[in-house]
C-alpha positions in Angstrom: 0.0 0.0 0.0 1.3 3.4 -0.9 2.3 5.6 2.1 1.1 9.2 2.2 3.9 11.5 3.3 2.6 15.0 3.4 -0.6 16.6 4.5 -2.7 18.6 2.1 -1.8 22.3 2.5 -4.5 24.7 3.5 -5.6 27.0 0.6 -5.0 30.7 1.0 -7.8 32.7 -0.5 -5.8 35.9 -0.1 -3.2 34.9 -2.7 -3.7 35.0 -6.4 -3.9 31.7 -8.1 -0.5 32.2 -9.9 1.2 33.0 -6.6 0.2 29.7 -4.8 2.4 26.7 -5.1 0.4 23.7 -3.8 3.6 21.7 -3.4 5.3 24.0 -0.9 5.0 22.7 2.6 5.9 25.4 5.2 5.7 25.7 9.0 2.2 25.2 10.4 1.3 23.5 7.0 0.5 26.8 5.3 0.9 27.6 1.6 3.3 30.4 0.9 3.7 32.6 -2.1 6.1 31.1 -4.7 8.3 34.2 -4.7 8.8 33.9 -0.9 9.5 30.2 -1.2 12.2 31.0 -3.8 13.8 33.4 -1.5 14.1 30.6 1.1 15.7 28.4 -1.5 19.2 27.7 -2.7 19.9 31.0 -4.5 19.6 33.1 -1.3 20.8 30.5 1.2 24.5 31.3 1.1 23.9 35.1 1.3 21.5 34.8 4.2 23.5 32.3 6.1 26.6 34.5 5.9 24.6 37.6 6.9 24.7 36.8 10.6 28.4 36.2 10.6 29.0 39.2 8.4 27.0 41.5 10.8 29.2 40.2 13.7 32.4 40.7 11.8 31.4 44.2 10.7 30.3 45.1 14.2 33.7 43.9 15.6 35.6 45.8 12.9 33.7 49.0 13.7 34.2 48.6 17.4 38.0 48.0 17.1 38.5 50.7 14.5 36.6 53.1 16.8 38.8 52.2 19.7 41.9 52.7 17.6 40.7 56.1 16.3 40.0 57.3 19.8 43.6 56.5 20.7 45.3 57.6 17.4 48.8 58.9 17.6 50.4 59.9 14.3 53.8 58.9 15.3 52.7 55.4 16.3 49.8 55.0 13.9 51.1 51.7 12.4 51.0 50.0 15.8 47.5 51.3 16.6 46.0 50.2 13.3 47.5 46.7 13.5 45.6 45.9 16.7 42.1 45.5 15.1 43.5 43.1 12.5 45.3 41.0 15.0 42.2 40.7 17.2 40.0 39.7 14.3 42.5 37.1 13.1 42.7 35.6 16.6 38.9 35.5 17.0 38.5 33.9 13.5 41.2 31.2 14.3 39.4 30.3 17.5 36.1 29.7 15.7 34.3 32.9 16.9 32.7 33.5 13.5 31.4 30.0 12.9 27.6 29.8 12.4 26.1 28.3 15.6 22.6 27.3 16.6 22.8 28.9 20.0 23.6 32.6 20.4 25.6 32.8 23.6 27.1 36.2 23.9 28.2 35.9 27.5 30.1 32.6 26.8 32.3 34.4 24.2 33.5 37.0 26.6 36.6 35.0 27.6 37.6 34.5 24.0 37.2 38.3 23.3 39.2 39.2 26.3 41.9 36.7 25.5 42.1 37.9 21.8 42.3 41.6 22.7 44.9 41.0 25.4 47.1 38.7 23.3 47.0 41.2 20.5 48.0 44.0 22.8 50.8 42.1 24.4 52.2 41.0 21.0 52.1 44.6 19.7 53.8 46.0 22.8 56.5 43.4 22.4 56.9 44.1 18.7 57.1 47.9 19.3 59.8 47.4 22.0 61.9 45.3 19.6 61.5 47.5 16.6 61.7 51.0 18.1 62.3 51.0 21.9 62.3 54.8 21.9 58.8 55.1 20.4 57.0 54.5 23.7 53.8 53.2 22.1 52.9 50.9 25.0 50.6 53.4 26.8 48.7 54.0 23.5 48.4 50.2 22.9 47.2 49.7 26.5 44.5 52.4 26.1 43.5 50.9 22.7 43.2 47.5 24.4 40.9 48.9 27.2 38.7 50.8 24.7 38.8 48.0 22.1 37.7 45.4 24.7 34.9 47.5 26.0 33.6 48.3 22.5 34.1 44.7 21.4 32.1 43.3 24.3 29.4 45.9 24.0 28.9 45.3 20.3 28.9 41.5 20.8 26.3 41.8 23.5 24.1 44.1 21.5 24.3 42.0 18.3 23.7 38.8 20.3 20.7 40.2 22.1 19.2 41.6 18.8 19.8 38.3 17.0 18.3 36.2 19.8 15.3 38.5 20.1 14.7 38.3 16.4 14.8 34.5 16.6 12.6 34.4 19.7 9.9 36.5 17.8 10.3 34.2 14.8 11.4 37.0 12.6 14.3 34.9 11.4 14.4 31.1 11.3 15.9 28.4 9.2 13.4 25.8 7.8 14.6 22.5 9.3 14.1 18.8 8.4 14.4 16.0 10.9 15.7 12.6 9.8 13.8 10.0 11.8 10.2 10.4 12.9 10.2 8.3 16.1 10.3 9.3 19.7 13.7 11.1 19.5 12.8 13.0 16.4 9.6 14.1 18.0 11.6 15.2 21.0 13.8 17.3 18.7 10.8 18.9 17.1 9.3 19.7 20.5 12.5 21.3 21.7 12.9 23.4 18.5 9.2 24.6 18.7 9.5 25.5 22.4 12.8 27.3 22.0 12.5 29.6 18.9 15.6 31.5 20.0 17.6 28.6 18.5 16.5 29.8 15.1 15.4 26.4 13.7 11.8 26.0 12.5 10.9 22.3 12.0 8.9 21.9 8.7 8.8 18.1 8.5 10.4 14.6 8.8 12.4 12.4 6.5 11.7 8.7 7.1 11.3 5.7 4.8 9.4 3.7 7.4 7.8 6.2 9.8 6.0 4.9 12.9 2.3 5.6 13.1 0.9 8.8 14.7 -0.6 6.6 17.5 2.9 5.4 18.3 4.4 9.0 18.4 1.6 11.3 19.5 4.0 14.1 20.2 4.9 14.4 16.5 3.3 17.5 14.9 5.1 18.2 11.7 4.3 15.9 8.7 6.4 13.1 7.3 7.4 14.5 3.9 9.1 11.5 2.3 12.1 9.1 2.5 15.7 10.4 2.8 16.3 9.6 -0.9 13.9 12.4 -1.8 16.0 15.0 0.1 16.7 17.1 -3.0 13.0 17.5 -4.0 11.9 18.0 -0.4 14.6 20.6 0.3 13.5 22.4 -2.9 9.8 22.5 -1.9 10.3 23.5 1.7 13.3 25.8 1.3 15.1 23.7 4.0 18.4 25.0 5.2 19.2 22.7 8.1 18.8 18.9 8.7 18.9 17.3 12.1 19.8 13.6 12.1 17.8 11.9 14.9 17.4 8.2 15.4 16.1 6.2 12.4 15.7 2.6 11.6 18.0 2.9 8.6 21.5 1.4 9.0 24.3 3.9 9.5 26.2 3.0 6.3 23.1 3.8 4.3 23.0 7.3 5.7 26.4 8.2 4.2 25.0 8.9 0.7 22.3 11.0 2.3 24.9 13.0 4.3 27.0 13.5 1.1 23.9 14.7 -0.8 23.0 17.2 2.0 26.6 18.5 1.8 26.2 18.9 -1.9 22.9 20.8 -1.4 24.8 23.0 1.1 22.4 22.0 3.9 23.6 22.4 7.5 23.8 19.1 9.4 23.3 18.4 13.1 23.5 15.0 14.7 21.8 13.6 17.8 24.5 11.1 19.0 23.9 7.6 20.2 24.1 7.3 23.9 23.3 11.0 24.1 22.3 10.6 27.8 26.0 10.1 28.6 27.3 12.9 26.5 28.2 16.2 28.3 30.2 19.4 27.6 33.4 17.6 28.9 33.5 15.4 25.8 37.0 14.9 24.4 37.9 14.1 20.8 40.8 11.8 19.9 41.7 9.8 16.8 42.9 6.3 16.2 44.4 6.9 12.8 41.4 8.1 10.8 38.9 6.7 13.4 37.4 9.3 15.7 37.3 8.4 19.4 35.1 10.3 21.8 36.2 10.3 25.5 33.3 10.5 27.9 34.3 12.3 31.1 31.7 12.2 33.8 31.4 14.5 36.8 32.2 13.0 40.2 29.7 14.5 42.7 31.9 13.3 45.6 35.1 14.8 44.1 37.2 17.7 45.2 35.4 20.1 42.8 32.1 19.6 44.6 34.0 20.0 47.9 34.9 23.5 46.7 31.3 24.1 45.6 29.9 23.2 48.9 32.4 25.4 50.8 31.5 28.3 48.6 27.8 27.6 49.1 28.1 27.8 52.8 30.2 31.0 52.7 28.0 32.9 50.3 24.8 31.7 52.1 26.2 33.0 55.4 27.0 36.3 53.8 23.5 36.5 52.2 21.9 35.7 55.5 23.8 38.5 57.1 23.0 41.0 54.4 19.3 40.0 54.1 18.7 39.7 57.9 16.8 43.1 58.1 14.5 42.0 55.2 13.9 38.6 56.7 13.0 40.1 60.1 10.4 42.4 58.4 9.0 39.4 56.5 8.9 37.3 59.7 6.9 40.0 61.4 4.5 40.4 58.5 3.9 36.6 58.4 3.3 36.5 62.2 0.8 39.3 61.9 -1.0 37.9 58.9 -2.5 34.9 60.6 -1.9 32.7 63.7 0.8 30.1 63.4 4.6 29.8 63.2 6.7 32.0 61.0 8.5 29.2 59.3 7.0 26.3 57.4 9.0 23.0 57.2 8.4 20.0 55.0 10.1 16.8 54.5 12.1 16.6 51.2 14.5 14.2 49.6 18.0 15.4 48.8 21.4 14.0 47.9 21.8 10.2 48.0 18.1 9.9 48.9 18.6 11.4 52.4 15.6 13.3 53.7 15.7 16.7 55.4 13.3 19.4 56.5 13.1 22.3 53.9 12.4 25.7 55.4 10.2 28.4 54.0 8.3 31.4 55.3 4.8 30.3 56.0 2.5 31.6 53.2 -0.8 29.9 54.1 -3.1 29.6 57.1 -2.8 26.5 59.1 -4.8 23.4 58.1 -7.9 22.7 60.1 -7.5 20.2 62.9 -7.6 16.6 61.7 -7.2 17.5 58.0 -4.1 16.4 56.2 -2.9 17.2 52.7 -3.4 14.5 50.1 -1.1 13.7 47.2 -2.2 15.7 44.2 -1.6 13.9 40.9 -1.8 16.1 37.8 -2.4 14.7 34.3 -0.3 15.0 31.1 3.1 14.8 32.6 2.6 17.9 34.7 4.9 18.4 37.7 3.3 19.4 41.1 3.6 22.9 42.4 1.7 26.1 43.0 -1.5 26.0 45.1 -2.6 22.4 45.8 -6.1 21.7 47.2 -7.9 24.5 49.0 -6.3 27.9 48.5 -5.3 29.0 52.0 -2.8 31.7 51.0 -2.8 34.9 53.0 -2.3 38.3 51.3 1.2 38.4 52.7 1.8 34.8 51.6 0.7 35.5 48.0 3.1 38.4 47.8 6.0 36.3 49.2 5.3 33.5 46.7 5.0 35.8 43.7 8.3 37.4 44.7 9.9 34.1 45.7 10.8 35.7 49.1 9.3 32.7 50.9 12.3 30.7 49.8 14.9 32.8 51.7 15.0 30.6 54.8 16.5 27.9 52.6 19.7 29.7 53.0 19.7 28.1 56.5 19.4 24.7 54.8 22.5 25.6 52.7 24.5 26.7 55.8 23.6 23.4 57.5 24.9 21.5 54.5 21.5 20.0 53.5 21.2 22.0 50.3 23.2 23.9 47.8 22.6 27.4 46.3 22.3 25.7 42.9 20.9 22.3 42.1 17.8 20.4 41.3 14.8 21.4 43.4 14.0 18.8 46.1 10.7 16.9 46.0 8.5 15.3 48.6 9.1 11.6 49.4 5.7 10.5 47.9 6.4 12.1 44.6 10.0 10.9 44.6 8.9 7.3 44.9 6.2 7.8 42.2 8.3 9.7 39.7 11.2 7.3 40.2 9.0 4.6 38.7 7.4 6.7 36.0 10.1 9.0 34.7 13.4 7.8 33.1 16.5 8.8 35.0 14.5 10.8 37.6 16.7 9.5 40.4 19.8 11.1 38.8 19.0 14.3 40.5 19.9 12.8 43.9 23.5 12.4 42.9 24.0 16.1 43.9 22.6 18.3 46.7 19.3 19.9 46.0 19.4 23.6 45.2 17.6 26.9 46.2 17.5 27.6 42.5 18.3 25.4 39.5 18.9 25.1 35.8 15.3 24.0 35.1 13.8 26.9 37.1 15.8 29.6 35.4 14.6 28.2 32.0 11.0 28.6 32.9 10.2 25.1 34.3 8.7 26.2 37.6 5.4 25.1 39.2 3.0 23.0 37.1 5.2 22.5 34.0 6.3 19.4 32.1 7.9 16.9 34.5 9.9 15.2 31.8 11.3 18.5 30.6 12.2 19.5 34.1 14.0 16.2 34.7 15.9 16.6 31.4 17.1 20.1 32.4 18.1 19.0 35.9 20.0 16.0 34.5 21.8 18.3 32.1 23.0 20.3 35.1 24.1 17.1 36.9 26.1 15.9 33.9 27.6 19.3 32.9 28.2 20.9 36.2 30.9 23.5 36.6 31.4 26.5 38.9 30.9 28.6 35.8 27.5 27.0 35.2 26.6 27.7 38.9 27.5 31.4 38.5 25.5 31.6 35.3 22.4 30.1 37.0 22.7 32.5 39.9 22.9 35.5 37.5 20.0 34.1 35.5 18.0 33.7 38.7 18.5 37.4 39.5 17.5 38.3 36.0 14.4 36.1 36.0 13.3 37.4 39.4 13.9 41.0 38.3 11.7 40.5 35.2 8.8 38.7 37.0 5.6 40.8 36.8 3.4 38.6 38.9 
């Protein structure tokens, strides 16, 4: 029986008949004007793909030239004008201008600082060797300070603008996914929920796709087998292909990859054993055979010893600085309703050990003889928020909305029961239930629970997807570093500052 690969596009009555191409499949299954589809095709692809990099290069050139002009000295002009070129060469050689899926301006600050510093040091050394009497070192130093400031500022501005344009779907690369199974559907879901990545899924390539009943999360249509990549890419204007898991043997995919390269399509790969891959991956070669080294994080190693010492130090300082605010909150809670100021609840932390988590009480006390029941939410929804009868006080609602009710957990950190950053702890009943239902849920207990976490700063708070939250938390466990902790703390401050609840 012949297999149908594409859904019928919805007609667009607002387009003239000669402008509608019924073969074009586009995001959300809409028909697009033929002239727009052509702009998304091969002819404009190279120009548009290079525009992001070109804008970054031009922005860096303008920043460095501006810094040099501000410190121009006629006698030493040759040294000053060499500095921008040296910085650009270093950044290019370090891969700064490669086209990337994620726009991470902050993570490039180290490269920019290193490039500007190395260029300045090299020019100071060259000037001292060529003309020791010229005395260009102060000028180069000033050019380094101005250049670095302009460079970082331009990079942040361009990165923010580019990310905002992606997030608002003003720019996006039509993307095909090879493999329409569970992993492919997960890739599609991530791309749809994270538009700032700039990849818009338009369909799947699969010669033997599983049924919709087997993969209910799949939204985009299956457009055809991988052998039809040339025609499908022409119709959809695809610019990127993600290789997810497929039933095809690996050696049969090599011709497909070669054809994608010939069509100038970008390629990304979801690796096998991806659950074990982290940012500490090392690449080696056995002759022409690549060998990937998997370096795991040891939660009981010396690095975590440093983390926990820093946790207690900073938590103690925060308690000291925030003590006036906490006293005011305690008084407000006490006056809002009868009962203790602090609320404690049993939670499960590192290695499955239980502890009493502390919060400012935000609700009235439960009536005598009444106990809270386990609230199970449908559709993979994590617990959180108001459960059962809403007993929040006016003060408690404010504290919850501002996350100020979590401040007493700094005491948990000082006592060594929690960390400033880590997966959020859960109640024992839920831990037992989710450990049976959710793959790798118990991995979170390899590290201490946190006051804030990677999942929370990425919007997974309260009643959000449990599977997504576990995935983000496990990413943190696998890829932990002190730098990641600092990033999460900064993102926490940013998220709390932007909350309008």
